[in-house]
C-alpha positions as semicolon CSV with decimal commas, in nm:
position;residue;x (nm);y (nm);z (nm)
1;X;7,117;0,388;0,983
2;X;7,206;0,385;0,611
3;X;6,960;0,545;0,374
4;X;6,721;0,316;0,188
5;X;6,830;0,301;-0,177
6;X;6,549;0,146;-0,385
7;X;6,738;0,186;-0,711
8;X;7,038;-0,001;-0,572
9;X;6,815;-0,292;-0,469
10;X;6,659;-0,300;-0,818
11;X;7,004;-0,288;-0,984
12;X;7,126;-0,569;-0,761
13;X;6,832;-0,786;-0,858
14;X;6,682;-0,801;-0,507
15;X;6,370;-0,595;-0,587
16;X;6,143;-0,525;-0,887
17;X;5,868;-0,272;-0,956
18;X;5,520;-0,423;-0,982
19;X;5,372;-0,355;-1,328
20;X;5,026;-0,345;-1,178
21;X;5,058;-0,082;-0,906
22;X;5,424;0,035;-0,899
23;X;5,488;-0,118;-0,554
24;X;5,840;-0,237;-0,475
25;X;5,831;-0,619;-0,464
26;X;6,095;-0,883;-0,386
27;X;6,216;-1,074;-0,692
28;X;6,156;-1,401;-0,511
29;X;5,783;-1,309;-0,474
30;X;5,603;-1,377;-0,803
31;X;5,276;-1,217;-0,691
32;X;5,251;-0,857;-0,570
33;X;5,121;-0,856;-0,209
34;X;4,953;-0,521;-0,271
35;X;4,751;-0,568;-0,591
36;X;4,790;-0,939;-0,672
37;X;4,963;-0,879;-1,009
38;X;5,187;-1,165;-1,125
39;X;5,536;-1,111;-1,261
40;X;5,422;-1,288;-1,580
41;X;5,162;-1,015;-1,634
42;X;4,837;-1,184;-1,522
43;X;4,641;-1,039;-1,233
44;X;4,550;-1,286;-0,962
45;X;4,243;-1,238;-0,747
46;X;4,333;-1,208;-0,381
47;X;4,132;-1,395;-0,125
48;X;3,928;-1,171;0,105
49;X;4,090;-1,093;0,439
50;X;3,982;-1,289;0,740
51;X;3,707;-1,112;0,933
52;X;3,600;-0,884;0,648
53;X;3,247;-0,897;0,506
54;X;3,224;-0,964;0,136
55;X;2,951;-0,750;-0,013
56;X;2,681;-0,956;-0,186
57;X;2,681;-0,904;-0,561
58;X;2,369;-0,753;-0,718
59;X;2,483;-0,798;-1,077
60;X;2,609;-1,086;-1,285
61;X;2,812;-1,046;-1,604
62;X;2,797;-1,275;-1,907
63;X;2,951;-1,227;-2,251
64;X;3,000;-0,855;-2,199
65;X;2,644;-0,792;-2,076
66;X;2,515;-0,767;-1,722
67;X;2,198;-0,891;-1,559
68;X;2,044;-0,808;-1,223
69;X;2,059;-1,090;-0,970
70;X;1,763;-1,191;-0,752
71;X;1,930;-1,006;-0,467
72;X;1,905;-0,683;-0,667
73;X;1,555;-0,753;-0,798
74;X;1,416;-0,800;-0,447
75;X;1,041;-0,852;-0,466
76;X;1,042;-0,775;-0,838
77;X;1,191;-1,123;-0,896
78;X;0,842;-1,272;-0,862
79;X;0,661;-1,004;-1,069
80;X;0,568;-1,108;-1,427
81;X;0,757;-0,913;-1,696
82;X;0,941;-0,726;-1,415
83;X;0,671;-0,461;-1,443
84;X;0,458;-0,323;-1,162
85;X;0,154;-0,097;-1,212
86;X;0,018;0,129;-0,934
87;X;-0,285;0,356;-0,927
88;X;-0,344;0,621;-0,658
89;X;-0,636;0,861;-0,628
90;X;-0,596;1,210;-0,485
91;X;-0,470;1,552;-0,585
92;X;-0,103;1,512;-0,689
93;X;0,134;1,723;-0,481
94;X;0,482;1,852;-0,548
95;X;0,795;1,806;-0,341
96;X;1,068;2,066;-0,343
97;X;0,986;2,394;-0,165
98;X;1,058;2,382;0,208
99;X;0,987;2,616;0,501
100;X;1,158;2,640;0,839
101;X;0,940;2,539;1,136
102;X;1,210;2,546;1,403
103;X;1,588;2,591;1,424
104;X;1,736;2,319;1,206
105;X;1,394;2,175;1,113
106;X;1,228;2,199;0,774
107;X;0,899;2,077;0,631
108;X;0,735;2,085;0,292
109;X;0,574;2,418;0,203
110;X;0,256;2,223;0,121
111;X;0,184;2,001;0,422
112;X;-0,063;1,798;0,215
113;X;0,236;1,656;0,028
114;X;0,296;1,416;0,315
115;X;-0,057;1,281;0,288
116;X;-0,024;1,237;-0,090
117;X;0,307;1,056;-0,047
118;X;0,152;0,831;0,216
119;X;-0,139;0,746;-0,016
120;X;0,107;0,630;-0,286
121;X;0,303;0,421;-0,037
122;X;-0,012;0,261;0,103
123;X;-0,139;0,171;-0,248
124;X;0,200;0,020;-0,330
125;X;0,202;-0,180;-0,005
126;X;-0,147;-0,319;-0,081
127;X;-0,028;-0,415;-0,427
128;X;0,289;-0,604;-0,327
129;X;0,226;-0,717;0,035
130;X;0,416;-0,683;0,358
131;X;0,680;-0,942;0,265
132;X;0,809;-0,733;-0,024
133;X;1,187;-0,692;-0,044
134;X;1,298;-0,352;-0,179
135;X;1,444;-0,337;-0,528
136;X;1,816;-0,258;-0,507
137;X;1,902;-0,221;-0,877
138;X;1,847;0,022;-1,167
139;X;1,475;0,104;-1,201
140;X;1,273;0,279;-1,473
141;X;0,964;0,475;-1,361
142;X;0,684;0,630;-1,570
143;X;0,410;0,841;-1,411
144;X;0,102;1,009;-1,558
145;X;-0,049;1,270;-1,323
146;X;-0,419;1,349;-1,361
147;X;-0,460;1,699;-1,218
148;X;-0,787;1,863;-1,117
149;X;-0,913;2,133;-1,350
150;X;-0,801;2,465;-1,204
151;X;-1,068;2,711;-1,094
152;X;-0,932;2,956;-1,350
153;X;-0,690;2,910;-1,640
154;X;-0,613;3,116;-1,945
155;X;-0,838;3,079;-2,246
156;X;-0,664;2,848;-2,498
157;X;-0,933;2,857;-2,764
158;X;-0,736;3,093;-2,987
159;X;-0,442;2,856;-2,993
160;X;-0,616;2,517;-2,972
161;X;-0,934;2,449;-3,163
162;X;-1,149;2,139;-3,197
163;X;-1,128;1,962;-3,533
164;X;-1,477;1,814;-3,500
165;X;-1,763;2,070;-3,505
166;X;-1,966;2,100;-3,185
167;X;-1,679;1,945;-2,983
168;X;-1,467;2,119;-2,723
169;X;-1,089;2,111;-2,777
170;X;-0,873;1,897;-2,555
171;X;-0,710;2,099;-2,278
172;X;-0,339;2,037;-2,209
173;X;-0,229;2,075;-1,848
174;X;0,005;2,366;-1,916
175;X;-0,042;2,530;-1,575
176;X;0,147;2,457;-1,254
177;X;0,258;2,235;-1,084
178;X;0,587;2,137;-1,248
179;X;0,636;1,779;-1,364
180;X;0,978;1,726;-1,204
181;X;0,851;1,824;-0,858
182;X;0,549;1,598;-0,895
183;X;0,776;1,306;-0,987
184;X;1,003;1,376;-0,690
185;X;0,718;1,319;-0,448
186;X;0,634;0,985;-0,609
187;X;0,993;0,862;-0,608
188;X;1,032;0,951;-0,240
189;X;0,699;0,787;-0,154
190;X;0,827;0,461;-0,299
191;X;1,173;0,474;-0,137
192;X;1,153;0,692;0,173
193;X;1,235;0,563;0,520
194;X;1,167;0,866;0,737
195;X;0,964;0,798;1,052
196;X;1,019;1,162;1,157
197;X;0,795;1,296;0,879
198;X;0,462;1,138;0,958
199;X;0,238;1,405;0,815
200;X;-0,116;1,331;0,925
201;X;-0,114;1,015;1,137
202;X;0,106;0,708;1,110
203;X;0,302;0,734;0,787
204;X;0,320;0,428;0,563
205;X;0,590;0,607;0,367
206;X;0,797;0,605;0,686
207;X;0,777;0,225;0,715
208;X;0,765;0,082;0,362
209;X;1,005;0,085;0,070
210;X;0,929;-0,042;-0,278
211;X;1,281;0,062;-0,387
212;X;1,587;0,072;-0,162
213;X;1,665;0,439;-0,238
214;X;1,541;0,702;-0,481
215;X;1,884;0,704;-0,643
216;X;1,786;0,365;-0,793
217;X;1,547;0,548;-1,028
218;X;1,794;0,592;-1,312
219;X;1,543;0,677;-1,584
220;X;1,182;0,787;-1,611
221;X;0,910;0,982;-1,784
222;X;0,626;1,191;-1,646
223;X;0,324;1,356;-1,801
224;X;0,046;1,590;-1,685
225;X;-0,314;1,571;-1,798
226;X;-0,660;1,676;-1,688
227;X;-0,928;1,409;-1,624
228;X;-1,133;1,230;-1,890
229;X;-1,294;1,355;-2,105
230;X;-1,088;1,638;-2,244
231;X;-0,769;1,457;-2,141
232;X;-0,450;1,454;-2,348
233;X;-0,291;1,127;-2,230
234;X;-0,394;0,761;-2,265
235;X;-0,316;0,699;-1,896
236;X;-0,550;0,976;-1,776
237;X;-0,797;0,884;-1,503
238;X;-1,152;1,017;-1,471
239;X;-1,053;1,193;-1,146
240;X;-0,731;1,336;-0,997
241;X;-0,462;1,082;-0,921
242;X;-0,159;0,910;-1,067
243;X;-0,081;0,606;-1,279
244;X;0,263;0,469;-1,199
245;X;0,465;0,204;-1,385
246;X;0,780;0,071;-1,225
247;X;1,001;-0,157;-1,432
248;X;1,359;-0,282;-1,443
249;X;1,561;-0,088;-1,702
250;X;1,594;-0,387;-1,939
251;X;1,229;-0,492;-1,919
252;X;1,065;-0,537;-2,256
253;X;0,778;-0,284;-2,223
254;X;0,617;-0,038;-2,459
255;X;0,737;0,323;-2,416
256;X;0,507;0,553;-2,221
257;X;0,262;0,722;-2,464
258;X;0,316;1,085;-2,547
259;X;0,046;1,346;-2,474
260;X;-0,164;1,434;-2,775
261;X;-0,440;1,669;-2,885
262;X;-0,591;1,383;-3,082
263;X;-0,785;1,095;-2,926
264;X;-0,540;0,953;-2,668
265;X;-0,697;0,607;-2,643
266;X;-0,812;0,382;-2,363
267;X;-0,648;0,304;-2,032
268;X;-0,417;-0,001;-2,041
269;X;-0,596;-0,311;-1,911
270;X;-0,398;-0,345;-1,583
271;X;-0,453;0,023;-1,511
272;X;-0,829;0,009;-1,569
273;X;-0,862;-0,289;-1,332
274;X;-0,655;-0,122;-1,063
275;X;-0,849;0,203;-1,103
276;X;-1,182;0,024;-1,047
277;X;-1,036;-0,157;-0,746
278;X;-0,924;0,172;-0,587
279;X;-1,270;0,322;-0,659
280;X;-1,444;0,031;-0,482
281;X;-1,203;0,042;-0,187
282;X;-1,243;0,418;-0,139
283;X;-1,623;0,394;-0,163
284;X;-1,627;0,131;0,111
285;X;-1,408;0,361;0,320
286;X;-1,639;0,655;0,248
287;X;-1,364;0,847;0,072
288;X;-1,541;0,872;-0,266
289;X;-1,902;0,911;-0,369
């Protein structure tokens, strides 16, 4: 069998090299069968092959910009301002450190983390309802953690003093836990599908997703504070817990406030209403006095 001589075919005018992908194409074929590039220089869109599934598009482009489609928004498509507030009560827990419980099996070093994560997922489920479709698009998350006052912490009076006489200084939450590990537990609580980690009882976090995957959280802020009064953040609660704001990345919302040693201000209206609702619900359930 004679050797295949591509250059000879090109010189004879029987073949050409596709400018789009470099594939050897017959000169009588104007469109490259490999990439769809035309001999004139335009790229033609090839029809999808028979029997293949075309992936639904989550984004639409217009004039150089992109917007998230209703498919990507999921349940957020029906939420005003594309902004969802959540309030959970309880001692915030971190996610990160793991311990081995059996060959090939790990669990969180603090087993109470599973209960905290489940609390967040349950509060989110009550807020949005069982028909919620997970968000499958870029999401922005802000969380303010209200931590319990530690039994002991270093005296800060030499470094932080009250401006007003007869007033105690505000106390920043400079002790552990770390902010990034606190945020990780929240993001997993809102996106985790893990029936194997049920913690104490039937895990809501194992059955409900606000967001399709925690990788969808592309940006966020987190803050630590102690409860009111003496708090350093406007989103501080009067007891341990978390205030969570989930928005789409292009939503027109005010930035999360920064912690301050001055008067932080009042809770945002939606947060105050949710906080009172959680208080009433927990009192009825005998969880709070």
